[in-house]
N, C-alpha and C positions, 0 to 999 in steps of 0.2 A: 525756514521763515515762518513765523506764526501768522494766522490769519487775522489781518486787521482791515476792518472796512474802510473803503476809500471815501473821500469827500463827496463824490457823486453818488455813491450808494447810500450814505447818510441823507444827504439832500432829498434824493428821490424818495427814499422810504418815508422821511418824515412829511413831505408834501403829500404824498400818496394817501397816508392814513389820515391826515386833516381833511383833505379834500373829499375822500369817500365817506368819511363820517358826516360831513356837512351835507353832502348830496344825498345820502342815505336818511338822515334824520332831521335835517333842516335845523330849526330853532332849538331842537333838543340838544344840540351841541353845547349850549350854553352850560348845561349841568354837568358837562365833562370839563369845563374850565374854572368854574367858580366853585370852590369848596363849600359844601352844604351838607347838613344832615336833616332828616325829618323823624328820626327815632334814635334815641329816646327824647330828644328835645330838637325842636325846628329851630334851626340856626343857619346863618351865613358866617363863615369862619374866615378871618383874615390872616391867621398865623401861618399857613402854608405860603400865602403870597409874600408875607414879610421874610420867610425862610429863603424863598426864591430870590427876592431882591438882595438879600445878604450874600447868597451864593454868588450872583453876578459881581457884586462889589469885590468880594473875597477873590474871584477869579481875575478880574481886572487888575487888581493890586498885584497879584503874584505874577501875571504875564508880563507886568512891567519889569519885575525882577529878572525874567528870564531874557529880556532883551537887553539888559544892561551889561553883559558881558561877564562870564564866570568860567572857571575851569569846567572840563567835561564831567567830573563827578558832581559838581554842584548844580550844573544843569540838569543831570539825571534826577537829582534829589527834588529840586523844584518842580520839575515835570510831573514827577510822581505824586507830589503833594496836590497839584492841580487836578490830575488825572482821577486820583481817588476821591477827591472832594467832590468833583462833579458826578462821578458814577455812583457814589453812596447816596446822593440826594434823593430823597423818596418823592418829593413833590412833581418833579419832571416826569418821573416814571409813573406816578399816579394819573397824570393827565393822559399819557399814551395808553394806559390801561383802560382808562375810561372811554376813550376813543374806540377802542376795540371793541369794549362791551357795547357801546351804541351800534357799531357796525353789525355785530352778533345779535342785535335784538334786544339786549338787556338795558336796564337803567344805569345811570352812572352811581358809583358808590365811593365813599370817601374812607372807608375802611378797607385797605389793600389786603385781600385774602385770595386763597385758592381752595377749590373743593377738596375735602378730605373725608375719610370714612365716617367720621362723627360730625359732619357739618363743615362749613367753611373754617379754614385755619389762616390766621394772619400771616402775612409775608412781612417778617421783620428785618431780614437780612437782604442785601443786594442780590445775592445769588438766587434767592427764592423769588424776588420779584422779577428778575430778568427771565427765570424759568416759567413764571406765570404768563408774562407778557409773550413769550415764545409759544406757550401752549395755546393761547387765544389766537395768535397770529396764524398758526400753520393752516387750520381748517378755512380761514378767511383768505388765505393766499396774500396775506400782507407781509412784505419783506421786512418790516420794522423789527419784528422779533428776532429773526435771524441776524440782523444787522447789530442789534443791541447785544445779543448773546455773544456775538463774536467780539465786540468792543470790550466786554467785561472780563477780565482775566483775574479770577478770584484768587489764584495761588500767588500772582504777583502782588496783589493787594495784601494778603495775609503776610507775606514774607516782609513786605515794605513796613506795615504798621506795626507788626510784632518784632521789628528790629532783627529778623533772621535773615540777613543778607550781608554782602560785602560788595563794594565798588572797586572797580579797576581804574587805571589812569586814563583811559580813553572814554569812561563813563558807563562801561558795561556793568550789568547787574546780574548777580548770581545769588539765588536763595541758598542759605546754608543749613536749612533744616536737616537735610539727608546727611550731612557730613560733620555735624556738631556732636559731640558727646553729651551735650546739655539736652538735645532734643532727640536722641537716637531712639528712645522708646516710644515717641509719638510719630515716627515715621510710617506712612501707609504706602501701599503699592502705587497709589496715583501719586504720590509725591516723587517717585523714582523716574528715572529716564525711561522712555519707551524703547521698543525694539529698534528703532532707528538711531537711538542714542539722544534724542531730543530731550533735554532738561526741562521740566515744566516750569522751573522758576529762573531760568537763565535767558536774559534779554540783553541784546546789544543796545548801545546808546542810540542807534538808528531807530530800533524797534520801540524804544521808550518814547522817542520824539514823535514817531507816527501815532502811537497811542494818545499822546498828549494833544497832537493836533486834531485826531479824529474826535476826542472827548470835547475839546473847544468847538468843533464844527456841530457836534450833537447838541450841545447846549444853545449855540447861536441860532442853528435852524429851528429848534423847538421854539426858542424865544420869538423868533420872527413870525413863525406860524401862528403861535399863541397871540401875539399882539394883533395880528390881521384877523384872525378868527373872532376875537372879542371885540374888535373895533366896531363891528357893525351893530353891536348891542349897546353901545355907549351913547345912546341919543335921547336919554331921559325918559324913554317909555318903559312900562312895566312888562317883565317877561316872567313866565311861570316855570318854577323849579318844583321838583318833588317837595322841597321844604316851602314852598309857597312863592308868591309873587316878589320879584326884585327889580330894581332900577339901578342904573349907574348914577351915583352921587358925585357930580362934578366937584362940589365943594370939599367933600371928604376925600376924593379920590379913590373911592371904593364903592362896593355895591351894598345897597341898603334894603332891608325889608320894606315892603310897601304896605 
């Protein structure tokens, strides 16, 4: 059985990182919630917010399909669409990354990156972002990094999105990269079954359902914490970010430079 975080683990980890960031840095937490830049231009950005809103609409739409009754293979397909869409979204991960940066004494940043030999390197893929969140989490003893890293199954994602899989009548999923003549030359050792015989791209329908439910819990837990954390700043007063003072504009429903 593959490691899949429980609802309680996800909720506890999310609440802990938000609570600790707030207690550690106080009003600075706003900079981890509102996308902004101060170099090369000073700006408040609403594109990540629009992306997050669309993500929630997308997930709400597809979860209704899951509840309408389908055969087992169809349910696996729908659940994997939702799972991949949630776990590939950069904005939720950027918020968590910024909270960890605050706890670690750094300033928020809206260029998701990781330290490299030649300076900071962009984290463009989910696997890179999860690894960076885990790297920041470990010395801070924050469980969110371990939870998210366990939730993200990169080989499952690759097999599904590259259509290198097959489904069985019970909805079980098996990646076909290692057994197809079309991809034989691209097989790596990590693609093969381990010493115990565990196939890294074989998932029962039950495991897919658990990943789907865990991804939903991750998104909803983050959304609730985000809404609670930002609500205190929506009072019409000005608050300072590295990009300058901002305030909540009730008329626009967004943050405005002051």
